[in-house]
C-alpha positions in Angstrom: -8.4 -28.3 -4.8 -6.6 -25.6 -6.6 -2.9 -24.9 -6.0 -2.3 -22.0 -3.5 -0.5 -19.9 -6.3 -3.7 -19.7 -8.3 -5.7 -18.5 -5.3 -3.3 -15.7 -4.2 -4.8 -13.0 -6.5 -8.3 -13.5 -5.5 -9.8 -12.0 -2.3 -13.0 -12.5 -0.6 -13.4 -8.8 0.0 -12.3 -6.2 -2.4 -10.8 -4.1 0.4 -9.1 -7.0 2.2 -10.1 -8.2 5.6 -9.2 -5.2 7.8 -12.0 -3.0 6.5 -15.0 -5.3 7.2 -13.4 -6.5 10.6 -12.9 -3.0 11.9 -16.3 -1.9 10.7 -17.9 -4.7 12.5 -15.9 -4.0 15.6 -16.9 -0.4 15.5 -20.6 -1.3 15.4 -20.1 -3.9 18.1 -18.4 -1.4 20.5 -21.1 1.3 19.7 -23.8 -1.2 20.5 -22.2 -2.2 23.7 -21.8 1.4 24.7 -25.4 2.1 24.1 -26.5 -0.9 26.0 -24.4 -0.1 29.0 -25.4 3.7 29.3 -28.6 3.3 31.2 -27.3 0.9 33.9 -24.3 3.1 34.3 -26.4 6.2 34.7 -28.5 4.6 37.4 -25.5 3.1 39.2 -22.3 4.6 40.8 -19.9 7.0 39.2 -17.4 4.2 38.6 -20.0 2.3 36.4 -19.8 5.2 34.0 -16.3 4.2 32.7 -17.6 1.2 30.9 -19.7 3.0 28.3 -17.0 5.6 27.9 -14.4 2.9 27.1 -16.8 1.2 24.7 -17.5 4.5 22.9 -13.8 5.3 22.7 -13.1 1.8 21.3 -15.7 2.3 18.7 -14.2 5.6 17.6 -10.7 4.1 17.4 -11.9 1.2 15.2 -13.8 3.5 12.9 -10.7 5.7 12.6 -8.5 2.7 11.8 -11.0 1.7 9.2 -10.9 5.2 7.6 -7.1 5.2 7.7 -6.9 1.7 6.0 -9.4 2.8 3.4 -7.3 6.0 2.6 -4.1 4.1 2.4 -5.6 1.6 -0.1 -6.9 4.4 -2.2 -3.6 6.2 -2.4 -1.9 3.0 -3.7 
């Protein structure tokens, strides 16, 4: 095994871990929103909140990803 000091400068992802994780979360929340729309439309009005929350979460994750990328480019 290599010492920890020699592995500090290497990264698995060029943009760090926040970019791929927030991207995957954004896709996951969008998929969940799409899958829950049809049951929500055929159900009660309260059931419509679930796809709205998933869609909002997807937008928030995507926006966090964009901010992180912009911050890395400015450095």
